[in-house]
N, C-alpha and C positions, 0 to 999 in steps of 0.2 A: 589957306587952314580946310578946307573942307578936304583937299587932294593928300593934304596929312595923313587924317581919317581915314580915308579910304584904303592908305601904303599900309596904316596901322593893321587895319581890319586885316588884309591880305595878309600879312606877316602872322598875326594869331592861329589864323585859319588854315596856313601852311603849318605850323608849329606844331598844332593839335592833330594835325591830320598824319603830323610825322611820329607822335605817340602812339597815337592809335592803332598805326602799322606795327612800332615795335614792340606795343604790347598784344597784337595780335600773333606778331611772330614768335614772342616768347612765351607766351601761351599762359594759362593760369597761374597765380602766383602760388608755391611749391610749400609747402611745409617744412621747418629743419626737425629733425629729427635725431637722434640719438640711438648711436648700435653698440651690439653686442652681439657675440657668438657664442651658440650652442658647446658648453662645454663637459668633459666628459672629470670626475671628481674617480679618484679610488675608493674614500671612502666619504659616506654622505651622513649624516644623523643628523635627526630631526630632534628638538629636546623643548623641553617645557621651565621656564623659570619661574621659581616664587620664593619670595621669605617667610622668615617663622623666628622660630627659638627655639634652641635644644632642652627638651625633657629629660628627666629618667626612664629607665622602661619601666620602672618597679616603681613607686614612693607611697607614701600614705598621709595623710591628712588627720592631724593626731585632734581628737574633740574629747568630750568627757560623756560619758554616762549617766553624771550626778553634777548635782550645781552645788557648790562653796568656792571660798575662796583659798587663791593660790598660797600655801605656808611654806613650800620650796621647790628650786628648780637648779636642779644640779648639774644641768647639760647646758651649754651657751651654743650659739649659733657656728656650724663648722667643725664641732665636733662629733665624730666617730661612736656608735654606739650598736649594742647589740641586741638581738631579740631578748626581752625582759628585764630588759637595765629599765629601772627607773628613771624616769622623763620628767616627775613633778608628784607632789603631793598638794592634796587640797583638805583643808579643813574637815576633818572625820567628826568633832562633839556632838553634830546632831546624827549622824548616821551610825557612830556605835551606841548613841539612846534608842535609839528608834532599836536596832538590834536588841540590847539589853530588853525594853519593854518587848519585844517578839521573842525573846524565848524565855521570858516572866509567863507569859500567856501562855505560851506551848505550855509549861508545867502545869499551870492549871485551870488546862485543859487536859491534861494527862490522867489528872487526881478525877477529874468530872469521869472520865473515861474509864476508871477505876470502881469510883464509886458503881457507873450503870452496871460492869461488870459483877459488883457487889449484890444488885438488886435484880440482876436476872438469874443467881446463886437463889436468893431466897424465894423470888418467884418459881423458880422448878420446883422447889422445896414444896412450897405452899400446892403447886399442884399435882406433886406427889400425891400429898396427903388427901386432897380433895379426888381424887381420882381412886384414893382406896375408899374412903366414905362411901362412896356412890356405887361402888360395884357391891360393900357389904351393905348396903340398904337395899340394892337389887334384892341380893340375893332374900335377905329377911322378907322381901316383898314377896317372891316366889314362893319363901316357905309357908308366909298366913296367907296366901292364895291357895293353897293345897288345902291349910288346914280346916280355912274356911271353906271350902268345898266338900269337906268332909263332915262340916258340922260341929268341928272340934272347938272352934275361937269363936266370938262374934264379929259382926259389920263392922263395928265401932275399932277393933284390933285392926283388923284390915286397911280401913282406911288410914289408921293413924300409919302405919308400915307404908301406904300407898304417898303419905304424906310428905315423910321422911325421905323417901326414898327421891323425889322429886324435887325438897328441898338439897338433897346433896347431888343431884344433877345441875341445879342451878350454881349449887358452888363451884362445881368442880368448870361449869363453862365462864365461871368468872376469874375461875384462877388462870384457867388457859387463855383469856384476855388482859389480863395481867401481868403473864409473861411475856405475850407477842408485845404487850407495849415498854415492857421491860429490855424486849429485845430491840426495840425501835428505838429507844434511848441510847442503848450501846452504840448503835448504828451510827445515831446524827453525834454523839459524841465521839466518836470514832475521826468521822467525816471533818468536825471545827478540831479535831486533833490535826488531822491531813492538813487544813487548810492553816493552820498555825505554823506549822512545820513548813509547808510552802513559803507560807509568811516571812520566815525566820530566814529560809534561804537568800531569800530576797533582799532581806535586811544584810544580811552576811555577806553579799554580793556588793553591793552598795557601799560598805566600809570597805572590803577588798578593789575596790574601784577608784578608790580616792586616792590610791597609788598609782598613778596614771604611766602603762609600761610599753615598751615600745615592742610591735608588731612584726620588724623585719628588720635585720643588720643592714645599716647602711650611715647615710650623715644628716644632723641638722642643718638641712638647706634654707630653713628659714624658721624665727622663731619669734611668734605674733604677741608674745603676753610676758608678763614681771611679776614678780613677786609681790603679792598683795590683791590681785587682779582678781574680779567676779567673773568665777566660768557660769556660764550658763550653759542649757539643755536647749536643743531646737526642736520646735514645735510646728507643726502644719507648714505654711510658707515661710518661718522666722527659722533662719538659719541658726545653730550654735554657734561657740566662743571654738575657732580653729585655734589651738593652743601652738604648735609647730606643724613643719611637714618635713620631715624622713622620707631620705630619695637612695636608691642602693644605684653609686654611682658606679658598680662593675661592666652596666654599656647601657648606655644613652640614645637617646633618637633624638631625632628633627621633627619636629610640626612646622611643618607650610602651609599657607592660603594656595590655593589654588585658583585662579579665577575659573568660573561657569565655559568661558571660550575652549580652556584647554583641557578641563576634567576626564574630557570622555576619549581623549587618547592616551589618560594613566592606566594601568592596571599594576597590580601586584607582580612584584621580580623584578620590574625595569629598572635597571641604575643607575644608579646617579650621585652626582658631587655634591658635596656640601663646603663652602667656604664661610669664615666668619671673621667678623669686624676684627674681634677681641686678637685672633691667630691670622695676620695677614703675611700675605705668601705662603699662606697652606691650604690644604685641600683633603678634605677624610670622602672615602670613597664609601657606598652603601647601599642599600635598593629599598624599593617602597615595600612594606609590607601592610599597612592599611589607607582605605580611600574612603572616606565619606560619602557616606550615603545617601546623603542630605546637606543641603546648602547650610552655610553658618549664619546665626542671628545678625541681622543687618544693623551694625554700631553705627552709623550716621545716617541722617536724612538725606545728604547728596547723593549717596552711595551707586555709582553708574550704573555696578554687578554686583552679582554673589559671589561667595567664595566658599571653596567645600577645603575640609581639612586634609590631610594627606599626610601620612608618617614615613619618617625615611630612618631605617635601623642603620647606626653607624657598624661598617664594618670593624676597623680599627681606631677606635676614640682612642684620644689623648688624655692622660690621667688630668692634666688641669682642665678640663671640660667642667661647666656648670650647669645647673639649669638655669632659665630665665636668659643666658647666651642669644644675642640677638642671630641670626645666620641667611645666606642666601644659599640656594640650591638648584642644579640644572639636572632637568629626568631626563634620560635618555627614552623617548619612546619610541624611535625605529632609529634604525641604520641598515641602511644599502652599498654594495659596492658596485663599483663601475657603473654609478651613475652619470647620466644624463641632467643636467639642470640650468634652468635661466634663472635671471632674475626673478622675482616675484613677482613685480609691478610690470616685466610685460605680459602675464597672461591676464585678458581679458575675455568677458561675455562678448556673442557675436552671433545671430542667425543663420542659420546655414545657406546658400547660395540659392536653395530652392525653397527656403521660407522653413517656418518651425519654430523650438523653440529654441532658446540660445545655446550655445557652447561653449567651452572655455577654450582657449587655441592662442596662438601667438600670431603679431605680423612679421613674414618673413619677407626681407627686401629683396626685391628680382629686377636688377638696375636702378631703375631711377623711380621703379613704382614699387608698391607692396601688396602682396598675396596672406589674404588670411587662413592661417594653418588650424585644423584642428586639433586637440593634444589632451592625452589624459593626465591630469596634475595624479600625482605622488605626495611624498613626502615633505613638508616644510622644514627647511632647516635655517635659522635668522633668515638672510634677504634673500636665499635661494627656494627654489622647490624643483624636484623630481616632474619630469614629464618624459613620457611617451609619444611617442609618432615623429620626430625631430631627426636629422643626423647632425653628427659631433662636427661645432665648425662653423652652422649652418646661422649668414647673421641675419638679426633677427630686431625689429624695433624694440628699445625700452624707456623710450623716453621721449619729450616730456608732459606727465602725465596729463595737461589740458590737450594735447597733439592728440594722444593715444582713448582720449576720451572720444574725439569727433572723428579718429582715423575708419576709411573704409575701405572694403577689401577693393584692389584695382588703382586707388589715391597715388598719383605723384608725388614724390618726396625730393627731397634732400639732405643729404646723409652729415652731419657734422662729421667731428674727430673721433673714430672709435674708441670706445672703452677699454682701458688694456685689459 
């Protein structure tokens, strides 16, 4: 029994030694990597995709400047209308009553103004008589003063002439004040007339605005009210009633929402292609005409990123396009000729050999080892990225991700079947 145990231990030790010798000869375990070659693309495009909806270039949300009940609605959704055409009528009884009251008030105020004008004429006549009496009294006083100095009249007669002159002067001052008051009354009456006429203009305007007209040529793309509904006017933070939307469909835009990670790559003038779910198999060309300067409001609590509004003008829209249709857009942000590209996942960050900040680069396959080669990344298109610093057809490591994350310069590797 003891002999068998010793023999088993010897065999086990010999086997362990053989395995260790085999491992030493084979070296460390080499990871298996996927490879691909640097390729040259005749035309390489970088693009941004986004979703949104079709909107009219010109449109108007029709509201009302006056409150009232809809008594007539001569248009329906989808109707084509002209600028100035009546779209709806509101109950105008109160507006007409206010206009009649205002016009009557204006007539009354105009009568007051005419009476004030007559008062001025009377005051000016009294003022003229007072001036004449004052001149006559002054002349009498001057003569009596001369006669008194010559001893021809008594002192009492001189005092009487002086009192008469002073009374005439006081009456003249009173007449002048009365004339000034008459003029002020006329100015006040004229101001009230002007105010009443302005009020009349406002009430007449409200009567006219009970007939709501279209500001532009277009199509009724949304009708939100019916006959008999009440229309209210917006105040402060309370929006008023929107009766309908008139859209000019001669030219349409695509408004899309672009993620904040891509918005800095978009500028006006970039070409774009728009596709619609309602028009499968068709695409519409266009260009970016507007890029939002601020992010759109967050609509959900769990939103991961902000979005920005981008407007694309369609070059050749189809006649059947309508506002509200959902669309997808591909915006070309860059285009290169004869560009060297590699798969996007092949580019990693590693510090240089002598130390320092990390730099982007790829692992070039050199026999059974890899060599980290820094590159200058460029435009990103789909799953590829433009690079500088490599030669065409150079084999590089493109995966798996777990291996690329831990791979270092000079590591030994085993290459799996290359990608086509």
